[in-house]
C-alpha positions in Angstrom: 27.1 -25.8 -134.2 24.2 -26.9 -132.2 20.9 -26.1 -133.6 22.7 -23.5 -135.7 23.5 -21.1 -133.5 23.8 -22.5 -129.9 26.9 -23.0 -128.0 27.7 -24.4 -124.5 31.1 -23.0 -123.5 33.2 -24.4 -120.7 36.3 -23.1 -119.5 38.4 -25.1 -116.9 41.6 -24.6 -115.1 43.0 -27.4 -113.2 45.8 -25.9 -111.1 48.4 -25.7 -114.4 46.5 -25.8 -117.5 43.3 -24.0 -119.1 41.0 -25.6 -121.2 38.5 -24.3 -123.4 35.3 -26.7 -124.6 32.7 -25.9 -126.8 29.5 -28.0 -127.4 31.3 -30.7 -125.1 34.6 -30.8 -127.0 38.1 -29.5 -126.0 39.2 -26.8 -128.7 42.0 -25.2 -127.1 44.2 -25.2 -124.0 47.2 -23.5 -122.5 49.8 -23.8 -119.9 49.6 -20.7 -117.4 48.9 -19.3 -113.6 45.6 -19.6 -112.2 43.5 -16.5 -111.6 44.3 -14.1 -108.8 42.2 -14.2 -105.5 40.2 -11.2 -106.3 39.4 -12.0 -110.2 36.1 -11.4 -111.5 34.4 -13.3 -114.5 33.0 -11.0 -116.7 30.3 -12.0 -119.4 29.6 -9.0 -122.4 28.2 -9.1 -125.7 28.2 -6.6 -128.8 24.5 -5.5 -127.7 24.4 -2.0 -129.5 24.7 -4.3 -132.7 21.1 -5.2 -132.4 18.3 -2.9 -131.0 16.9 -3.8 -127.7 19.2 -6.6 -126.8 19.9 -7.4 -123.3 22.0 -9.9 -122.1 19.8 -12.5 -121.0 18.7 -12.7 -124.7 22.1 -14.3 -125.2 23.2 -16.0 -122.5 20.7 -18.5 -121.5 22.5 -20.2 -118.5 25.4 -19.7 -116.3 27.0 -22.0 -113.6 30.4 -21.5 -111.7 31.9 -24.4 -109.8 34.5 -24.4 -107.3 36.7 -27.3 -108.8 37.8 -28.6 -112.1 35.6 -30.4 -114.3 36.6 -33.6 -115.9 36.1 -34.0 -119.7 33.6 -36.4 -119.0 31.6 -34.2 -116.7 31.8 -31.7 -119.4 30.4 -33.8 -122.0 27.7 -34.6 -119.6 26.7 -31.2 -119.3 26.4 -30.5 -122.8 24.7 -33.5 -123.6 22.0 -32.4 -120.7 21.6 -29.0 -122.4 21.4 -30.2 -125.9 18.5 -32.6 -124.3 16.8 -29.6 -122.8 16.7 -27.7 -126.1 15.6 -30.8 -128.2 12.7 -31.1 -125.6 11.6 -27.4 -125.6 12.5 -26.9 -121.9 14.0 -24.2 -120.5 15.6 -26.3 -117.1 15.4 -29.7 -115.6 15.5 -28.1 -111.9 12.2 -26.7 -111.5 8.2 -27.1 -113.0 7.9 -24.2 -115.4 5.6 -23.3 -118.3 7.4 -24.0 -121.8 4.1 -22.5 -123.6 2.8 -20.1 -121.3 -0.9 -19.4 -121.3 -1.9 -18.6 -125.0 -5.3 -17.5 -126.0 -6.9 -18.4 -129.3 -9.7 -18.3 -131.4 -12.1 -15.8 -129.4 -15.7 -15.7 -130.2 -18.3 -13.7 -128.6 -19.2 -16.7 -126.5 -15.8 -18.6 -125.9 -12.2 -18.3 -125.9 -9.7 -21.1 -126.5 -7.0 -21.4 -124.2 -3.7 -23.6 -123.9 -0.5 -24.1 -121.9 2.2 -26.3 -121.8 4.8 -27.3 -119.0 8.2 -29.5 -119.1 6.5 -32.4 -117.7 2.7 -33.9 -117.4 0.8 -31.9 -115.1 -2.7 -31.6 -113.6 -4.4 -28.2 -113.6 -7.0 -26.0 -112.2 -8.6 -23.4 -114.3 -10.4 -20.5 -112.8 -12.4 -17.7 -114.5 -15.0 -15.4 -114.7 -15.7 -11.5 -114.9 -14.5 -10.7 -111.5 -11.2 -11.7 -109.4 -13.2 -12.1 -106.5 -15.7 -14.7 -108.2 -14.0 -17.1 -110.1 -15.6 -20.7 -111.3 -13.1 -23.4 -111.9 -12.7 -26.3 -113.9 -10.0 -29.4 -113.1 -7.9 -30.6 -115.8 -6.5 -33.9 -115.0 -3.2 -35.3 -115.1 -2.4 -36.6 -118.8 0.4 -38.3 -120.3 1.4 -35.3 -122.5 2.9 -31.7 -121.5 0.2 -29.3 -123.3 -3.5 -28.8 -121.8 -6.1 -26.9 -123.6 -9.7 -25.8 -122.6 -12.5 -23.9 -124.2 -13.8 -21.3 -121.8 -17.7 -21.2 -123.2 -20.8 -19.6 -122.1 -19.4 -16.2 -122.0 -20.7 -12.6 -122.5 -19.9 -11.0 -126.1 -17.6 -8.0 -125.5 -16.9 -8.3 -122.2 -13.7 -8.6 -120.1 -12.8 -11.8 -117.9 -10.1 -12.8 -115.5 -8.6 -16.3 -115.5 -6.0 -18.2 -113.8 -3.8 -21.4 -114.4 -2.6 -23.3 -111.4 -0.8 -26.6 -112.5 0.8 -29.4 -110.3 2.9 -32.0 -111.2 3.0 -35.7 -109.4 5.5 -34.8 -106.9 3.1 -32.0 -105.5 5.4 -29.1 -106.9 2.9 -26.4 -108.3 3.2 -23.2 -110.3 0.6 -20.3 -110.9 0.0 -18.2 -114.1 -1.0 -15.1 -111.9 -4.4 -13.4 -112.8 -4.8 -12.5 -116.3 -7.5 -11.4 -118.5 -8.7 -11.2 -122.1 -11.7 -9.8 -123.3 -14.2 -11.7 -125.5 -15.2 -10.8 -129.4 -17.7 -7.9 -130.1 -21.0 -8.9 -131.8 -21.6 -7.3 -135.1 -22.3 -3.8 -134.7 -19.8 -2.8 -131.9 -16.8 -1.4 -132.3 -13.4 -3.5 -132.7 -10.0 -3.0 -132.0 -7.2 -5.4 -133.8 -3.4 -5.1 -133.7 -1.6 -6.8 -136.8 2.2 -7.3 -137.4 4.1 -10.1 -138.9 7.4 -12.0 -138.8 8.6 -12.3 -135.0 11.1 -14.4 -136.4 12.8 -16.0 -133.4 14.1 -12.6 -132.3 12.7 -12.2 -128.5 14.9 -9.1 -128.0 12.8 -7.4 -130.7 9.4 -9.4 -130.1 9.6 -8.3 -126.4 9.8 -4.5 -127.5 7.1 -4.7 -129.8 4.7 -6.8 -127.6 5.0 -4.3 -124.7 4.2 -1.5 -127.4 1.1 -3.4 -128.7 0.2 -4.0 -125.0 -0.2 -0.2 -124.3 -2.9 0.0 -127.0 -5.0 -2.8 -125.2 -6.1 -4.5 -128.4 -8.6 -7.2 -128.2 -7.2 -9.2 -130.8 -3.5 -10.0 -132.5 -3.2 -11.0 -136.1 0.5 -12.2 -137.3 1.3 -12.7 -140.6 3.6 -15.7 -140.6 6.8 -16.6 -139.9 6.3 -16.9 -136.1 9.8 -18.9 -136.1 12.9 -18.5 -138.1 12.7 -22.4 -139.1 10.2 -23.6 -136.4 10.1 -27.4 -137.9 9.6 -30.5 -135.9 13.4 -30.6 -135.0 13.8 -27.0 -134.1 10.8 -26.8 -131.2 13.4 -24.6 -129.4 12.4 -21.7 -131.5 8.9 -21.8 -129.9 9.9 -22.7 -126.4 12.9 -20.5 -126.0 12.3 -17.7 -128.8 8.5 -16.8 -129.6 7.2 -17.8 -126.1 10.1 -16.0 -124.4 9.7 -12.5 -126.3 6.0 -12.2 -126.5 4.4 -14.8 -123.9 3.1 -12.2 -121.6 1.1 -10.6 -124.2 -0.3 -14.1 -125.6 -2.0 -14.7 -122.2 -4.3 -11.4 -122.4 -4.5 -10.9 -126.1 -5.9 -13.9 -128.2 -3.7 -14.5 -131.4 -4.7 -15.5 -134.9 -1.6 -16.4 -136.7 -0.9 -17.3 -140.5 1.6 -19.7 -141.2 4.7 -18.7 -143.0 8.0 -20.4 -144.5 9.5 -20.2 -141.1 6.7 -22.8 -139.8 7.9 -25.2 -142.5 6.2 -28.8 -141.6 3.2 -27.0 -139.4 4.1 -29.6 -137.0 4.5 -27.2 -133.9 2.3 -24.8 -135.4 -0.3 -27.2 -135.4 0.7 -28.2 -131.7 0.6 -24.7 -130.1 -2.6 -23.4 -132.1 -6.4 -24.1 -131.8 -7.7 -23.3 -135.1 -10.6 -25.3 -136.9 -9.6 -27.9 -139.7 -7.3 -27.6 -141.8 -5.8 -25.6 -139.4 -3.6 -23.5 -142.0 -6.5 -22.0 -143.5 -9.8 -20.8 -142.2 -11.8 -17.7 -141.1 -12.9 -16.3 -138.3 -15.6 -13.7 -137.8 -15.0 -10.9 -135.3 -17.8 -8.1 -135.1 -18.2 -6.5 -138.3 -15.0 -8.2 -139.8 -14.3 -11.4 -141.1 -10.7 -12.6 -141.4 -9.6 -15.0 -144.1 -6.3 -16.6 -142.7 -4.4 -18.4 -145.7 -1.4 -20.7 -146.1 0.6 -18.9 -149.0 3.5 -21.5 -148.7 1.8 -22.8 -152.1 4.7 -24.5 -154.0 5.8 -26.2 -150.8 2.5 -27.3 -149.8 1.5 -28.6 -153.1 4.7 -30.6 -153.2 3.9 -32.4 -150.2 0.0 -32.4 -150.0 -1.0 -32.8 -153.9 -4.2 -30.9 -154.7 -3.7 -28.4 -151.8 -3.5 -25.3 -153.9 -6.9 -26.1 -155.5 -8.5 -27.0 -152.1 -7.5 -24.1 -150.7 -8.3 -21.8 -153.4 -11.9 -23.2 -153.8 -12.5 -23.2 -150.2 -11.4 -19.3 -150.3 -14.2 -18.6 -153.2 -16.9 -20.3 -151.3 -16.0 -18.7 -148.0 -15.8 -15.1 -149.6 -18.9 -15.4 -151.5 -20.7 -16.6 -148.6 -19.3 -13.6 -146.3 -21.9 -11.1 -144.9 -19.5 -9.3 -142.9 -19.2 -5.4 -143.6 -15.2 -5.8 -143.6 -13.3 -8.5 -145.1 -9.5 -8.7 -144.3 -7.3 -11.3 -145.4 -3.7 -12.4 -144.1 -1.4 -14.5 -145.2 2.7 -14.7 -145.3 3.8 -14.3 -149.1 3.5 -10.7 -150.5 1.0 -10.0 -153.7 2.2 -6.5 -154.3 5.4 -5.1 -152.8 8.4 -2.8 -153.9 10.8 -4.9 -151.8 14.2 -3.9 -153.4 15.9 -7.6 -154.0 13.4 -10.5 -153.2 11.7 -10.4 -156.1 14.6 -9.4 -158.6 17.3 -6.5 -158.2 15.3 -3.5 -158.2 18.8 -1.5 -158.6 20.2 -2.9 -161.6 17.5 -4.9 -163.4 13.8 -4.4 -161.9 11.5 -6.6 -159.6 8.4 -8.6 -160.5 7.2 -7.0 -157.3 5.5 -10.0 -155.7 4.9 -13.7 -155.3 3.6 -14.8 -158.8 1.8 -17.8 -157.4 0.4 -15.9 -154.4 -0.9 -13.4 -157.2 -2.4 -16.1 -159.2 -4.5 -17.8 -156.6 -5.5 -14.8 -154.2 -5.5 -11.6 -156.0 -8.5 -12.3 -158.3 -10.7 -13.7 -155.8 -9.8 -10.4 -153.8 -10.8 -8.3 -156.1 -13.9 -10.2 -157.2 -15.5 -10.6 -153.6 -14.5 -7.2 -152.3 -11.4 -7.7 -149.9 -10.9 -4.4 -147.9 -7.5 -5.1 -146.6 -5.1 -7.7 -147.7 -2.3 -8.1 -145.1 1.0 -10.0 -145.7 4.7 -10.2 -144.4 7.9 -12.2 -145.4 9.6 -8.8 -146.4 10.5 -6.6 -143.1 9.6 -3.2 -144.1 6.0 -1.4 -144.0 4.3 -0.8 -147.1 0.7 0.5 -148.3 -0.9 0.6 -151.7 -3.0 2.3 -153.3 -6.7 0.4 -153.8 -5.9 -1.6 -156.6 -7.2 -3.8 -159.2 -5.2 -5.9 -161.7 -2.4 -3.7 -160.2 -3.7 -0.6 -161.1 -5.1 2.2 -159.2 -9.2 1.9 -158.8 -11.1 3.7 -155.9 -13.2 0.5 -155.0 -9.9 -1.9 -155.3 -7.9 -4.0 -152.8 -5.5 -2.3 -150.2 -2.5 -4.4 -149.8 -0.5 -3.7 -146.5 2.9 -5.5 -146.1 3.2 -5.8 -142.1 7.0 -7.5 -141.7 7.2 -5.7 -138.6 7.8 -7.9 -135.4 11.3 -8.7 -135.4 12.9 -9.8 -138.6 16.2 -8.2 -139.7 15.1 -5.0 -141.5 15.2 -5.0 -145.4 14.9 -2.0 -147.8 12.3 -0.8 -150.6 13.2 0.0 -154.1 15.2 3.0 -155.1 12.3 4.5 -157.2 8.6 4.4 -156.0 6.3 2.3 -158.3 2.9 3.6 -159.1 0.9 1.2 -156.9 2.8 2.0 -153.6 1.4 4.6 -151.6 3.7 4.6 -148.1 6.7 2.8 -147.1 8.9 3.2 -144.3 11.6 0.9 -142.9 11.4 -0.2 -139.4 10.0 -2.5 -137.0 6.3 -1.9 -136.9 2.6 -2.8 -136.0 -0.8 -1.6 -136.9 -3.9 -1.1 -135.5 -7.4 -1.3 -136.8 -10.4 0.4 -135.0 -13.8 -0.4 -136.7 -17.0 1.2 -135.5 -20.2 1.5 -137.8 -19.4 2.4 -141.3 -15.9 3.6 -140.5 -12.5 2.2 -140.1 -9.4 3.8 -139.2 -6.0 2.5 -139.5 -2.8 3.6 -137.8 0.7 2.2 -137.9 3.4 2.7 -135.3 7.0 2.0 -135.3 9.5 0.5 -132.8 9.7 4.1 -130.9 6.0 4.3 -130.6 5.6 7.2 -133.2 3.1 7.3 -135.9 4.2 6.6 -139.5 1.0 6.2 -141.5 -2.6 6.5 -140.9 -5.6 6.1 -143.4 -9.5 5.5 -143.2 -11.9 3.3 -145.1 -15.4 3.8 -145.1 -18.0 1.0 -146.0 -20.1 1.6 -149.0 -23.4 0.2 -149.3 -22.1 -2.2 -151.9 -20.1 -3.6 -149.3 -16.9 -2.4 -150.5 -14.7 0.0 -149.1 -13.7 3.6 -150.0 -10.3 4.9 -149.3 -9.9 8.1 -147.5 
């Protein structure tokens, strides 16, 4: 099928014969009478097999004609639809956002903002502390579809309102509506951060989870990779038709820091849609009393394409951790350091498991322990798990707490039939996590897809800069 699972279906009745076309080609025909005068066309799906699924998640476009289409017309319609998917456009009949307003890289004095439309446009960006007093910046018409600006000169820990108005060469316009964000807090101020991972191009679940996250009103969202299920250069639609479709309304109000997963593959669209500092797939961000270290855990894959990558990233990580003066150190990447997943690292029902990615353990874990990382977040596996504080895989009160947060959309997986000693809490559901830091105390709450709290714990900072699990 086209792009793996898209289907373009056309049914034609010419007065004598019914014909069915799939992706531009006739696949079946039958002689028979036409529809009755009061006939109805019904679209249905087995929606109950996927939680939160709605028909628009399955049917992207539908048309009814008052005549029988020719085979050539059917082929042309499919070619048109395939072209739109290839180009990451939802329609060719009206101006629209293919990447809605997307907030990245929040600091205490600035916010990075990007957007993309289906065609080149000019834009007017307005922002300010009051919706009634907005300053503006014009963005001229360019040759590309994507634009980005950095709003700077902002005040720390302050709410701002903004709007984007875009126009094409023909004068057609669209308006983002009034949106808002909050700048990063300075050190010493409380912060609220949401964390999860693995949206995996499942907008029906993504939308549900983003609504729950929005109710918490976090000031930052961390995503531990697999924003898409395979969003490489030839699969742009997984970004425009799925990732932004499911979570776009949240992204215009809560800035996103995302680690690359195996679903981001060649990083073409990951780099296109994010405004991260070089080299873009690993970096750190200071956010209030916390410093967030974002890593690319696709180690063997990246090394094969960029020889020396692992050594470069590892050297950068050690230098960055050693230099950090943050009270709280968080790391986030995609692949697992420590997990009791039942079958990704062996068969725990029959022969046992290695309980994590050996390359990630080798490159990251010693540095996490050496430099006092408080929380290490990862996803890849679609369950929730929290470890005891660990050093070298064993319980130590001043060790690193590992948290598996693959809860934004990926098909749910399972945990081993027996609980290993490192594992403190597990559950199987879509989920997100809320970090709330104030002074020397960090509280962490985890919620499932029904909004129920499923885990809660606290860390208290020590004078040594390490954290005590409570």
